Steps between C-alpha positions, in 0.01 A plus 500: 500500500760723663865403498783619720703777332807352334337157468282341231185306588480156334182293510484123475655209681397328819508812714300718260703822486864568574726796435836515330757780521512729197789698356466866585627716213643834617373809318716635218702805594660767288880519534494877538287811504259522205635838387857367494396194300302719259808719447711191425233379258485833318878493456492139378231590247694803380210738567592865512328748725415564862379211713195641676394381846247219502160635400150361463348527154198312369484331839852354464817584691785553255824685444531716189815602317437824311644830383347847487452643152635841587378668182145373549516591870597856405209521256258376763625754750433770241152355440434479873432127475683300764458129575131412470375199694127547453403198291198669341711791380774277362239292318397806298856541372456192285178623338558573129347846528737595786813313395648812341477705820597234754836547677780271386624217728779644715649171622709257298447163665775241454313226682312371802640259760321292763699342783310204640547183705288290263469509123120519507516824698769642274309410187175648628687824570675530164257365237283819491812700404663265250222586256651848469874446539773312680422317824690251713477328835771416752466174693714340771714204393289257702190601301654409164642166612161332492307287254207744528721783375633302205165346401269795563688828533745487211245408230267782612785750525610415145145548371468842663855602415594559864856500624589288803802570717641291783618652827785299654567476871785748454258761367633469145232491231529336160266429212326164483263588214556795268218733401353390166541792263268372225188507718195713418496839675189713516499858383427798720165485677335641812672248729849559365449878515392479864799280586727754333346780707552304823865440409538866397384607845747268674786619280433856614484386863835325459643810333386723787633254758840494333507881478413539869763246602780681314 
């Protein structure tokens, strides 16, 4: 049975069905631009490196804080091996018989940040990366002031070792849950190598952009 938007249909009583007004909850909004909040989060976490523009990796939109390993970059230039994004090629670098000839990772990744309106979105974006290193999500204050956040988000974030940061209405960001350092982190594999290559490419783009702007 259809009900008028903003009203709840209730069955029963002498008149059969009646409708009652419902409370309309406004959508959660971020208190600033995602890139600004990500920069505040990186500073709060003490991560060193360049905050790259939001990028899509493994189907997730995230910010990455990373530095270029200049010595490795120089070696790769000499080898003629730039950033490689072909997944099949990168997969072969982890084969035992080719491990000795594969190029070294040229990016040093400090961590991955997702800026989201809801914790479920933030967690879905960061969990694939926390297996390999540091990851955190930034949520608006309204999102963390709920029973759902306390009962469902925090226990899961602790299990995964995710960091959670709160974005205040002023745009200031502080830590609500620190990254758990004693979590299990996977070693290098085909996924982590491909992620490193994607970050390597963006570091070079950022480097070129900065050089052209100067």
